N, C-alpha and C positions, 0 to 999 in steps of 0.2 A: 869578507863580503865586499864586492865591488859596487860602488855607488857612483853615479854620474849626476851632475846637476847642470842644467842648461837654462839660461835666462834669455827669454825672448822679449823684445820690445818692439812696439809698433810706433809709427811716426805721429799720428794725429792724437789719438787718445793716450793718456798716460797710464796705461795698464801694463803690468809686468806679470809674466807667467813663469813659474818655476817648475821644471820637470825633473823628477828624480827617478832614475831607472835602477832597479835592484833585481838581482837574479837569485831566486830561492832554491828550493829543493830540486834535485835531479829527477827527471821523469823518463830517463832512457830505459826501455824495456830490453833487458839483457837476455831474456828467454824467447824473444820473438821468433828466432829461427827454428825453434822446436814447437812453436804453437802455444807457448805459455806466457805468463806475465810475471816478471820479477824485476824489482828495482834494487839498486845497491844501497840505498839508505842515506846517501849524501844529502845533508840538510841545507847547504848553501854553497853558492859558487865562490871559490877563492881563486883568483887569477894566479897562474904559475909564472908569469913574466910581467915585465913593465908594459905600460900602455904604449901601443903602437907596434908591438912585436907579436909574433904568432903565439907566444906563451900567454899573452893577455886574453886569448880566446879559449884557452885550455884550463880546466879546473885542476888545481893542485891536489884536491882530495880524492877525486874519482877518475880523473883522466879524460873525462868527456868534454866535448865542445860546449861552449856557452849556450848554444841554441837548445840543448837538451834540458836546460834548467828553466824553471818557471819564471817568466818575466813579470815583475810587479812594477807598475808605473804609478807614481803619485804626482798629481798636478795641483799646483796652488796658483790661483789667479788673484792678483791684487789690483784693484782699479781705483783710481782717484778721479772723482767727478769734479770738473771745473765748469760752472755755468757760464754761458756766453753772455757777454756784456752787450746791451743794446745801443 
């Protein structure tokens, strides 16, 4: 399973957001051309190449592009409150 973590920081307030993107089960309809509905049962995205290559966007298990897999995003925000001094 491919996970990414991005940390965003803003200048004034001292809050940090952590964004984790995960790609779950494949939802490609393999029977769309005959008017049916059938998925291949691939339960999670596994990149077939290193990050930055075309293989990073192709699933090693089912051969589909990463966009066919369900995108799951987790966001965690941590804020530190500092009162202003008068």
